[in-house]
Residue, then its C-alpha position, 0 to 999 in steps of 0.5 A: m277315763l279313756k281320754k284322760y289316759i290318752n292325754q297322760y300317755p299319748l305315745l303308749s296310746f298311739l302304739v297300742v291303738n296302732y298295733i291293734i288296728s294293724w295286727v287285727f286286720l293284717y294277720p287274717s288277711y295274710q292267712m287268707i292269701l296264704n291259704a287261698e287255692d287261686g288268686i287273692p280272696p276279696a275278703a283279704f283286702i281288709g288288710l288295707i285297713g291294717a296297712y293304714g293302722p299308723t295313720i288311723a291311730a295318729i288321727i285318733i290320738t291327735y284328735t283325742i288330745g287336741g281336737k280339730p286344731a291339733l288335727k289340722k296341725l297334723w294335716q299341715m305336715v302332709k301338705i309341706w311340699k315346697v322344699s329345695w330341689k337338692w332335698l328332692l334329689f337327695i330323696l330320689f338318689v340316696p336310697i337307690s344309690i345305697y342299694l346300687l352300691s351294696t350290689s356293686l360291693s357284692f360283685a367286688l366280693g366275688y359274686p357274679s355281676s351283670p352289665f350296668d343298664a342305666i336307662g333300664g334302671i332310670s326308666s323303671i323308677p316311676i313304675w316301682l315308685l308307684a307300686a311302693l306308694p299306696f301301702g307302706p309309705m302312704g299308710e304309715e308315715l303320718g303315724w311314724r314321722g307325723f306323730l311319733l317322731p315329733k312327740l319323741l323329739e320333745k324330750h329326746s335327742m334326734l338319735k334316740s328318737s330315731i332309734l325308738v321310732g325304728l324299733a316301734w316301726g320294726l315291731w309293727h311288722l309283727a303280723s307281716f313276718t308271717f307272710p313271706g316277703a311282706a317284711i322280711p325278704d323271702f330269701l331269708e327264713v323267718g327266725a330270731g336272727s332275721i327278725a333282729v336284722y330286720f329291726a336293724y334295717t328299720v332303725a337304720e332307715s329311721l336315721i335317714f328319715t329323721f334327717v329328711f324330716f328336719k331338712t324338709k321342715g317336718s314334711v310328712l309328704m317327703a317322708i312318704l317319698v323317701h320311704a317309697f324310694f327305699n322300698a323301690s330301691s332293690n327293684v330299681s337296682a335289679s333293673s339296672l344290674g340284673p335280677i339276682d336269684a341266689a339267696d346267699h347273694n341277695t342276703i349279702i346285698y341286704y346286709i351291706s345295704i343295712l350297714l351302709t344305711a346305718i352309717v350314712g344315717f348316723i353321719l347325716l344326723k351328726t351334721l344337724n346342730k342342736g339349734k335345729l332341735d331347739n327350734f323344732r321344740k319351740s315350734q311345737n309349743q306354739q298354738p296350732 
């Protein structure tokens, strides 16, 4: 009965399993940390299970639908690492450049600026990248770009699929909204407005992620990397242009970065022709 339902509604099944796993483990983990008097309680590390909810759900639903062959096909997407150097450079520079440009534009609006430290920024990239990788990027991308996006692309356009993934991705952070800085930046108060802005943020990034997905032949590994570079971008910017303490200044930079990300993502998606989507759909119909 359950298997029949999953086969009939794979997308809904993925989201339900994903959200249940993630929220059941993330919410109590955050509460334990917030209520701890000293350090992080060992029991709070159950949150790591929740952080990998999208990946766990993708594996469960994929195996239920197609067994080992489908699971093997899903794993093959993680192993796609041979991509053009230009796309590796794109993944490296575009997320960081967007945040650097957003910060620079805030200076043009009259906010205090600092000297540009290129060496400090470049040398900080490996540190912040490694700090970002284990959680969001590695825990989520097999679910969002490995399972959900390809399934949506079977019936919907690139733009609509990207928006739907972005909304599902934003909703996934529901438990994280209860912990300052875990999803919504800690310089913003959690409320209807900041949550709406955060959904705009996940949708905007999702547009660029879809572009990378197509340009790297559906590589989940590259999705993990671009996710990590987006997560690291604000810290790399702070290492290049100096830390910014004022909440209003950080808020302006955050809003500008979302707007720029959305514009860049929309333009990039428009450069992809329908033939790429048709070829993708044909490849999906082939046996694993």
